[in-house]
Backbone as CSV, one residue per row, in Angstrom:
resi,resn,N_x,N_y,N_z,CA_x,CA_y,CA_z,C_x,C_y,C_z
1,ASP,0.164,-9.042,-20.427,1.531,-8.808,-20.881,1.942,-9.742,-22.003
2,GLY,0.986,-10.484,-22.536,1.283,-11.349,-23.666,1.712,-12.751,-23.288
3,SER,1.938,-13.016,-21.997,2.337,-14.360,-21.589,1.116,-15.276,-21.551
4,SER,1.381,-16.572,-21.660,0.288,-17.540,-21.640,-0.079,-17.901,-20.206
5,GLY,-1.204,-18.599,-20.053,-1.610,-19.056,-18.734,-0.617,-20.029,-18.139
6,VAL,-0.032,-20.879,-18.971,0.963,-21.841,-18.511,2.183,-21.111,-17.958
7,GLN,2.561,-20.022,-18.628,3.735,-19.269,-18.195,3.480,-18.465,-16.922
8,SER,2.277,-18.001,-16.738,2.017,-17.006,-15.687,1.084,-17.464,-14.580
9,HIS,0.652,-18.725,-14.578,-0.350,-19.096,-13.566,0.203,-18.990,-12.146
10,ASN,1.505,-19.229,-11.940,2.066,-19.075,-10.591,2.142,-17.614,-10.184
11,ARG,2.285,-16.741,-11.156,2.420,-15.314,-10.872,1.062,-14.643,-10.641
12,LEU,0.011,-15.295,-11.058,-1.322,-14.687,-11.002,-1.740,-14.247,-9.599
13,PRO,-1.516,-15.056,-8.523,-1.925,-14.597,-7.186,-1.263,-13.280,-6.780
14,TYR,0.015,-13.125,-7.152,0.701,-11.871,-6.836,0.095,-10.711,-7.622
15,LEU,-0.137,-10.907,-8.917,-0.712,-9.829,-9.739,-2.114,-9.461,-9.253
16,TYR,-2.864,-10.463,-8.860,-4.221,-10.233,-8.340,-4.156,-9.380,-7.067
17,ALA,-3.275,-9.789,-6.122,-3.140,-9.042,-4.873,-2.615,-7.636,-5.123
18,LYS,-1.668,-7.493,-6.036,-1.084,-6.184,-6.316,-2.122,-5.239,-6.910
19,THR,-2.979,-5.762,-7.778,-4.029,-4.935,-8.369,-4.942,-4.364,-7.286
20,ILE,-5.353,-5.238,-6.351,-6.236,-4.795,-5.271,-5.498,-3.826,-4.342
21,TYR,-4.260,-4.168,-3.992,-3.488,-3.329,-3.068,-3.242,-1.946,-3.667
22,ASP,-2.893,-1.888,-4.946,-2.669,-0.596,-5.598,-3.945,0.248,-5.615
23,ALA,-5.088,-0.393,-5.839,-6.366,0.333,-5.827,-6.653,0.871,-4.426
24,MET,-6.355,0.074,-3.411,-6.544,0.524,-2.036,-5.613,1.692,-1.714
25,ALA,-4.358,1.602,-2.184,-3.396,2.676,-1.939,-3.865,3.971,-2.591
26,ASP,-4.421,3.873,-3.790,-4.955,5.068,-4.470,-6.101,5.670,-3.656
27,ALA,-6.982,4.808,-3.139,-8.125,5.291,-2.359,-7.682,5.932,-1.049
28,CYS,-6.575,5.456,-0.495,-6.069,5.973,0.785,-5.179,7.204,0.617
29,HIS,-4.785,7.501,-0.597,-3.825,8.585,-0.828,-4.338,9.909,-0.249
30,GLY,-3.503,10.533,0.565,-3.843,11.822,1.146,-4.736,11.756,2.362
31,THR,-5.145,10.556,2.768,-6.053,10.424,3.920,-5.310,10.113,5.210
32,GLY,-4.027,9.728,5.102,-3.281,9.309,6.283,-3.494,7.856,6.633
33,ARG,-4.370,7.167,5.899,-4.606,5.748,6.136,-3.628,4.907,5.310
34,VAL,-3.384,3.706,5.771,-2.452,2.795,5.098,-3.221,1.537,4.698
35,PRO,-3.110,1.113,3.446,-3.855,-0.088,3.035,-3.240,-1.357,3.594
36,MET,-4.080,-2.359,3.799,-3.604,-3.672,4.209,-4.513,-4.720,3.605
37,LEU,-3.916,-5.744,3.052,-4.653,-6.797,2.362,-4.222,-8.139,2.937
38,TRP,-5.192,-8.960,3.354,-4.864,-10.306,3.835,-4.873,-11.251,2.640
39,SER,-3.714,-11.784,2.273,-3.613,-12.727,1.158,-3.158,-14.077,1.679
40,ARG,-3.685,-15.131,1.093,-3.223,-16.455,1.513,-2.452,-17.166,0.412
41,SER,-2.281,-16.535,-0.722,-1.450,-17.102,-1.777,-0.614,-15.977,-2.359
42,GLY,0.473,-16.351,-3.010,1.342,-15.316,-3.544,2.438,-15.893,-4.397
43,TYR,3.412,-15.064,-4.681,4.521,-15.423,-5.563,5.656,-14.461,-5.239
44,ALA,6.779,-14.591,-5.939,7.894,-13.674,-5.719,7.403,-12.234,-5.847
45,GLY,7.710,-11.422,-4.858,7.216,-10.052,-4.810,6.104,-9.864,-3.801
46,GLN,5.546,-10.974,-3.288,4.433,-10.888,-2.346,4.827,-10.161,-1.065
47,GLN,6.131,-10.175,-0.752,6.594,-9.520,0.477,6.376,-8.008,0.445
48,THR,6.087,-7.459,-0.728,5.855,-6.012,-0.834,4.412,-5.641,-0.527
49,ILE,3.563,-6.634,-0.319,2.136,-6.385,-0.096,1.744,-6.956,1.267
50,PRO,1.625,-6.124,2.288,1.189,-6.654,3.590,-0.330,-6.860,3.580
51,ALA,-0.766,-7.993,4.018,-0.043,-9.008,4.759,-0.463,-10.374,4.235
52,VAL,0.160,-11.436,4.788,-0.154,-12.804,4.382,-0.675,-13.562,5.596
53,TRP,-1.654,-14.428,5.353,-2.102,-15.307,6.445,-2.217,-16.728,5.928
54,ALA,-2.317,-17.667,6.843,-2.122,-19.079,6.512,-3.328,-19.741,5.880
55,GLY,-4.393,-19.008,5.629,-5.570,-19.633,5.040,-6.372,-20.391,6.079
56,ASP,-7.143,-21.345,5.624,-8.103,-22.043,6.497,-7.404,-23.156,7.276
57,SER,-6.697,-22.782,8.313,-5.894,-23.734,9.073,-6.719,-24.447,10.136
58,GLY,-6.200,-25.593,10.567,-6.837,-26.348,11.639,-6.403,-25.855,13.007
59,VAL,-6.872,-26.540,14.047,-6.618,-26.075,15.412,-5.967,-27.142,16.281
60,LEU,-5.745,-28.334,15.761,-5.173,-29.403,16.575,-3.679,-29.190,16.770
61,ALA,-3.119,-29.895,17.742,-1.725,-29.676,18.124,-0.776,-29.816,16.941
62,ALA,-1.007,-30.800,16.089,-0.119,-31.002,14.938,-0.197,-29.825,13.966
63,ASP,-1.342,-29.175,13.900,-1.495,-28.020,13.002,-0.611,-26.860,13.443
64,HIS,-0.424,-26.691,14.741,0.328,-25.538,15.250,1.779,-25.571,14.782
65,ALA,2.412,-26.740,14.855,3.798,-26.855,14.401,3.894,-26.595,12.904
66,ALA,2.932,-27.106,12.138,2.927,-26.874,10.689,2.774,-25.389,10.374
67,LEU,1.941,-24.707,11.146,1.755,-23.270,10.950,3.049,-22.509,11.212
68,LEU,3.744,-22.880,12.293,4.995,-22.198,12.601,6.027,-22.436,11.505
69,HIS,6.130,-23.674,11.022,7.066,-23.960,9.929,6.740,-23.105,8.703
70,SER,5.454,-22.953,8.422,5.047,-22.122,7.285,5.474,-20.677,7.490
71,GLY,5.233,-20.160,8.690,5.585,-18.769,8.978,7.071,-18.513,8.903
72,LEU,7.875,-19.461,9.395,9.327,-19.299,9.349,9.837,-19.379,7.914
73,SER,9.236,-20.246,7.108,9.618,-20.319,5.692,9.291,-19.021,4.982
74,LEU,8.113,-18.475,5.269,7.736,-17.191,4.665,8.678,-16.079,5.094
75,ALA,9.095,-16.104,6.351,10.019,-15.075,6.846,11.314,-15.096,6.038
76,LEU,11.788,-16.303,5.708,13.014,-16.420,4.927,12.814,-15.963,3.482
77,CYS,11.555,-15.857,3.060,11.239,-15.327,1.727,11.031,-13.813,1.764
78,GLY,11.219,-13.211,2.943,11.092,-11.765,3.049,9.715,-11.274,3.427
79,VAL,8.787,-12.184,3.722,7.444,-11.779,4.141,7.503,-11.383,5.613
80,CYS,7.253,-10.122,5.889,7.436,-9.593,7.253,6.177,-9.651,8.108
81,PHE,5.011,-9.547,7.478,3.755,-9.462,8.223,2.921,-10.700,7.903
82,TRP,2.751,-11.543,8.921,2.124,-12.850,8.724,1.351,-13.245,9.970
83,GLY,0.313,-14.040,9.775,-0.450,-14.560,10.896,-1.341,-15.706,10.444
84,PHE,-2.097,-16.255,11.385,-3.024,-17.338,11.054,-4.310,-17.135,11.847
85,ASP,-5.304,-17.962,11.566,-6.593,-17.850,12.257,-6.470,-18.418,13.666
86,LEU,-6.409,-17.533,14.661,-6.309,-17.984,16.046,-7.558,-18.778,16.406
87,GLY,-7.364,-19.928,17.027,-8.487,-20.806,17.332,-8.806,-21.748,16.192
88,GLY,-8.079,-21.626,15.084,-8.322,-22.484,13.921,-9.543,-22.040,13.148
89,PHE,-9.457,-22.090,11.834,-10.621,-21.695,11.033,-11.736,-22.731,11.142
90,TYR,-11.362,-23.986,11.242,-12.384,-25.025,11.279,-12.043,-26.080,12.329
91,TYR,-13.074,-26.732,12.823,-12.905,-27.959,13.620,-14.110,-28.834,13.333
92,THR,-13.862,-29.945,12.689,-14.932,-30.859,12.307,-14.862,-32.092,13.188
93,ALA,-15.943,-32.360,13.874,-16.014,-33.539,14.741,-16.077,-34.801,13.880
94,PRO,-15.851,-35.987,14.488,-15.925,-37.241,13.713,-17.266,-37.424,13.010
95,THR,-18.317,-36.798,13.519,-19.632,-36.891,12.882,-19.733,-36.045,11.619
96,GLY,-18.737,-35.166,11.411,-18.787,-34.278,10.249,-19.370,-32.921,10.561
97,ASP,-19.827,-32.723,11.812,-20.426,-31.444,12.200,-19.347,-30.462,12.664
98,GLU,-19.615,-29.166,12.441,-18.718,-28.122,12.941,-18.987,-27.884,14.422
99,HIS,-17.921,-27.852,15.221,-18.046,-27.633,16.658,-17.012,-26.615,17.105
100,LEU,-17.180,-26.158,18.350,-16.104,-25.397,18.960,-14.872,-26.288,19.054
101,PRO,-13.696,-25.758,18.803,-12.483,-26.572,18.945,-12.320,-27.063,20.379
102,PRO,-11.619,-28.171,20.584,-11.341,-28.631,21.950,-10.636,-27.533,22.751
103,GLU,-10.950,-27.456,24.021,-10.498,-26.336,24.844,-8.978,-26.181,24.865
104,GLU,-8.247,-27.279,25.076,-6.794,-27.168,25.185,-6.162,-26.778,23.852
105,ASP,-6.664,-27.345,22.763,-6.141,-26.985,21.442,-6.434,-25.523,21.127
106,TYR,-7.632,-25.091,21.473,-7.998,-23.686,21.266,-7.060,-22.764,22.040
107,LEU,-6.803,-23.102,23.298,-5.965,-22.257,24.137,-4.538,-22.192,23.593
108,GLN,-3.986,-23.330,23.192,-2.629,-23.332,22.644,-2.546,-22.530,21.353
109,SER,-3.592,-22.597,20.548,-3.638,-21.825,19.308,-3.651,-20.329,19.601
110,MET,-4.424,-19.928,20.594,-4.502,-18.509,20.952,-3.164,-18.005,21.496
111,ILE,-2.513,-18.811,22.343,-1.241,-18.402,22.936,-0.179,-18.243,21.843
112,LEU,-0.114,-19.225,20.934,0.839,-19.132,19.833,0.534,-17.925,18.950
113,GLY,-0.737,-17.754,18.621,-1.127,-16.680,17.709,-0.905,-15.288,18.257
114,LEU,-0.998,-15.139,19.585,-0.785,-13.823,20.187,0.695,-13.469,20.271
115,ALA,1.559,-14.407,19.889,2.993,-14.129,19.816,3.473,-14.168,18.364
116,MET,2.572,-13.797,17.452,2.882,-13.738,16.026,2.896,-12.265,15.577
117,PRO,3.454,-11.981,14.404,3.437,-10.595,13.921,2.029,-10.017,13.834
118,LEU,1.065,-10.810,13.368,-0.322,-10.372,13.284,-1.201,-11.382,14.008
119,SER,-2.201,-10.897,14.731,-3.078,-11.774,15.517,-4.533,-11.470,15.201
120,ARG,-5.258,-12.525,14.815,-6.682,-12.361,14.532,-7.385,-13.681,14.804
121,ALA,-8.374,-13.679,15.680,-9.186,-14.866,15.933,-10.298,-14.917,14.885
122,HIS,-10.433,-16.081,14.239,-11.378,-16.156,13.120,-11.672,-17.616,12.832
123,GLY,-12.951,-17.959,12.632,-13.282,-19.346,12.324,-14.714,-19.502,11.872
124,LYS,-15.062,-20.737,11.538,-16.403,-21.024,11.024,-17.446,-21.005,12.129
125,SER,-17.008,-21.193,13.375,-17.900,-21.051,14.529,-17.259,-20.045,15.481
126,ALA,-17.888,-19.813,16.615,-17.402,-18.792,17.544,-15.958,-19.062,17.965
127,ARG,-15.164,-17.986,18.050,-13.765,-18.108,18.475,-13.443,-17.184,19.650
128,GLU,-14.458,-16.634,20.290,-14.219,-15.760,21.435,-13.875,-16.593,22.662
129,PRO,-12.902,-16.138,23.464,-12.487,-16.944,24.623,-13.564,-17.087,25.683
130,TRP,-14.532,-16.171,25.743,-15.576,-16.290,26.759,-16.600,-17.376,26.415
131,LYS,-16.416,-18.025,25.268,-17.246,-19.189,24.937,-16.731,-20.441,25.653
132,TYR,-15.575,-20.305,26.303,-14.939,-21.429,26.970,-14.961,-21.219,28.485
133,SER,-14.153,-21.984,29.192,-14.129,-21.920,30.652,-13.455,-20.641,31.127
134,SER,-13.618,-20.365,32.412,-12.977,-19.186,32.996,-11.459,-19.308,32.941
135,ARG,-10.933,-20.533,33.024,-9.483,-20.748,32.922,-8.962,-20.289,31.560
136,VAL,-9.674,-20.654,30.513,-9.281,-20.251,29.161,-9.368,-18.741,29.022
137,LEU,-10.461,-18.168,29.480,-10.642,-16.726,29.357,-9.521,-15.969,30.076
138,GLU,-9.216,-16.385,31.287,-8.157,-15.708,32.046,-6.799,-15.848,31.356
139,SER,-6.544,-17.019,30.810,-5.274,-17.262,30.132,-5.145,-16.402,28.884
140,VAL,-6.190,-16.371,28.077,-6.168,-15.568,26.849,-6.042,-14.087,27.187
141,GLN,-6.745,-13.646,28.224,-6.639,-12.245,28.653,-5.210,-11.897,29.041
142,LYS,-4.543,-12.816,29.743,-3.168,-12.574,30.178,-2.254,-12.370,28.971
143,TYR,-2.355,-13.255,27.987,-1.488,-13.143,26.808,-1.902,-11.972,25.917
144,ASN,-3.178,-11.686,25.871,-3.637,-10.535,25.092,-3.135,-9.233,25.715
145,ASN,-3.166,-9.152,27.037,-2.647,-7.963,27.724,-1.146,-7.807,27.497
146,LEU,-0.433,-8.948,27.484,1.004,-8.899,27.211,1.252,-8.363,25.806
147,ARG,0.462,-8.831,24.847,0.636,-8.338,23.469,0.382,-6.833,23.399
148,HIS,-0.637,-6.367,24.065,-0.922,-4.921,24.058,0.208,-4.142,24.721
149,ALA,0.803,-4.716,25.760,1.930,-4.040,26.410,3.141,-3.960,25.479
150,LEU,3.221,-4.881,24.523,4.347,-4.922,23.585,4.113,-4.069,22.332
151,ARG,3.027,-3.318,22.289,2.731,-2.539,21.074,3.871,-1.619,20.643
152,PRO,4.534,-0.884,21.541,5.649,-0.047,21.083,6.776,-0.876,20.464
153,TYR,7.054,-2.034,21.054,8.087,-2.931,20.529,7.699,-3.440,19.138
154,LEU,6.458,-3.912,18.996,5.989,-4.439,17.719,5.934,-3.346,16.654
155,TYR,5.571,-2.141,17.066,5.533,-1.021,16.122,6.945,-0.708,15.618
156,GLY,7.914,-0.730,16.531,9.299,-0.500,16.132,9.790,-1.570,15.175
157,LEU,9.431,-2.829,15.449,9.799,-3.914,14.540,9.143,-3.746,13.177
158,SER,7.925,-3.247,13.178,7.209,-3.042,11.916,7.886,-1.965,11.073
159,LEU,8.331,-0.900,11.710,9.046,0.149,10.977,10.358,-0.391,10.407
160,LEU,11.045,-1.223,11.201,12.285,-1.840,10.724,12.003,-2.760,9.543
161,ALA,10.900,-3.498,9.625,10.524,-4.395,8.530,10.253,-3.612,7.250
162,LYS,9.554,-2.499,7.381,9.250,-1.682,6.195,10.519,-1.085,5.598
163,ARG,11.442,-0.653,6.466,12.652,0.018,5.986,13.686,-0.965,5.441
164,ASP,13.900,-2.071,6.176,15.011,-2.968,5.849,14.580,-4.379,5.465
165,SER,13.259,-4.629,5.420,12.731,-5.959,5.062,13.189,-7.059,6.014
166,ILE,13.381,-6.710,7.275,13.719,-7.705,8.299,12.420,-8.173,8.949
167,PRO,12.078,-9.459,8.839,10.772,-9.921,9.341,10.676,-9.862,10.862
168,LEU,9.456,-9.773,11.351,9.222,-9.792,12.792,9.408,-11.202,13.340
169,LEU,8.894,-12.177,12.617,9.012,-13.592,12.976,10.310,-14.110,12.359
170,ARG,11.230,-14.617,13.193,12.556,-14.978,12.689,12.977,-16.366,13.161
171,PRO,13.487,-17.202,12.259,14.125,-18.440,12.705,15.310,-18.106,13.605
172,LEU,15.635,-19.002,14.508,16.727,-18.726,15.447,18.039,-18.427,14.720
173,PHE,18.292,-19.141,13.619,19.580,-18.933,12.954,19.665,-17.593,12.228
174,MET,18.519,-16.931,12.047,18.570,-15.594,11.462,19.167,-14.599,12.454
175,GLU,18.863,-14.801,13.736,19.431,-13.940,14.777,20.816,-14.408,15.215
176,TYR,21.050,-15.725,15.112,22.324,-16.300,15.567,22.932,-17.154,14.447
177,PRO,23.403,-16.523,13.375,23.857,-17.269,12.190,25.087,-18.141,12.433
178,HIS,25.867,-17.870,13.460,27.091,-18.642,13.712,26.858,-19.799,14.691
179,ASP,25.622,-19.936,15.177,25.285,-21.015,16.110,24.772,-22.215,15.307
180,ILE,25.572,-23.275,15.252,25.215,-24.440,14.443,23.902,-25.063,14.915
181,GLN,23.710,-25.148,16.244,22.508,-25.778,16.785,21.255,-24.987,16.416
182,ALA,21.389,-23.692,16.308,20.220,-22.857,15.997,19.588,-23.239,14.666
183,ARG,20.384,-23.779,13.768,19.863,-24.170,12.460,18.883,-25.332,12.549
184,HIS,18.970,-26.094,13.636,18.123,-27.280,13.784,16.917,-27.027,14.695
185,GLU,16.811,-25.841,15.239,15.695,-25.521,16.144,14.531,-24.967,15.319
186,THR,13.579,-25.828,14.995,12.478,-25.437,14.108,11.152,-25.259,14.837
187,LEU,11.127,-25.513,16.151,9.878,-25.366,16.905,9.935,-24.198,17.884
188,SER,10.941,-23.354,17.734,11.003,-22.108,18.497,11.463,-21.024,17.545
189,TYR,11.269,-19.787,17.939,11.577,-18.684,17.033,11.811,-17.410,17.828
190,MET,12.300,-16.406,17.153,12.471,-15.088,17.739,11.357,-14.171,17.234
191,LEU,10.768,-13.421,18.141,9.859,-12.341,17.764,10.664,-11.062,17.914
192,GLY,11.177,-10.559,16.778,12.149,-9.484,16.837,13.465,-10.027,17.368
193,ASP,14.272,-9.162,17.972,15.575,-9.606,18.467,15.612,-9.763,19.984
194,CYS,14.452,-9.599,20.648,14.431,-9.621,22.112,13.687,-10.802,22.722
195,PHE,12.777,-11.420,21.986,11.923,-12.441,22.586,12.102,-13.788,21.900
196,LEU,12.499,-14.779,22.682,12.548,-16.163,22.232,11.214,-16.817,22.593
197,ILE,10.505,-17.323,21.597,9.203,-17.964,21.806,9.371,-19.456,21.561
198,ALA,8.985,-20.272,22.532,9.140,-21.720,22.413,7.845,-22.410,22.842
199,PRO,6.877,-22.534,21.931,5.603,-23.183,22.291,5.810,-24.657,22.639
200,ALA,4.932,-25.178,23.469,5.050,-26.576,23.895,4.633,-27.534,22.789
201,PHE,3.637,-27.156,21.964,3.065,-28.041,20.954,2.662,-29.354,21.623
202,ASP,2.933,-30.481,20.950,2.541,-31.773,21.543,3.773,-32.623,21.824
203,ARG,4.881,-31.962,22.160,6.115,-32.685,22.435,6.027,-33.440,23.757
204,GLU,6.521,-34.675,23.771,6.550,-35.448,25.009,7.638,-34.910,25.948
205,LYS,8.780,-34.517,25.358,9.846,-33.917,26.139,9.997,-32.468,25.700
206,TYR,10.024,-31.578,26.656,10.029,-30.162,26.335,11.302,-29.526,26.881
207,ALA,12.126,-29.039,25.988,13.350,-28.364,26.377,13.542,-27.152,25.469
208,VAL,14.003,-26.076,26.021,14.220,-24.844,25.247,15.716,-24.666,25.047
209,TYR,16.120,-24.481,23.811,17.532,-24.221,23.531,17.807,-22.733,23.700
210,LEU,18.732,-22.401,24.577,19.087,-21.010,24.845,20.467,-20.737,24.252
């Protein structure tokens, strides 16, 4: 378009994603299929291209809160479909070797991720729950079954997001704009307008604001 690299370098991730998404939409035309692109970078307008994910995130307790803050910030930018790598993309031991993430961190990551708009387990090493103890497997199965039971609800939220650009993942003050305290609650969120999600993270004192 005649602009220089200095002028347009921030816009480039969006243009790159849009080019791919438009090509996918052309290929899907008339087939009944819907294109979807996982992007980890973007710019103004990125909310029109589903979906965004957090990139190569970690799996430790501190990473989970950072991921949620990122998702809530994106929601306020109009990005409706978002997720992260459940189980963390990487876990590097002090020796520098790649290992399975610690069991408790892995489990907390899976529980948080299964209550996100998009859920996908993905990492540099195995991320299947049956690689862990029976306790982990049973726990992940329970939350995975709950997510599957919520498919009609999530589908309805997705249609609302497409029509009105209302994100699935919402800061509390988006649902309760007149509640002053809700503005300060950054470690819990609404999934749609019916579910308050309040992960434990690594807080010493755990209280849920209702």
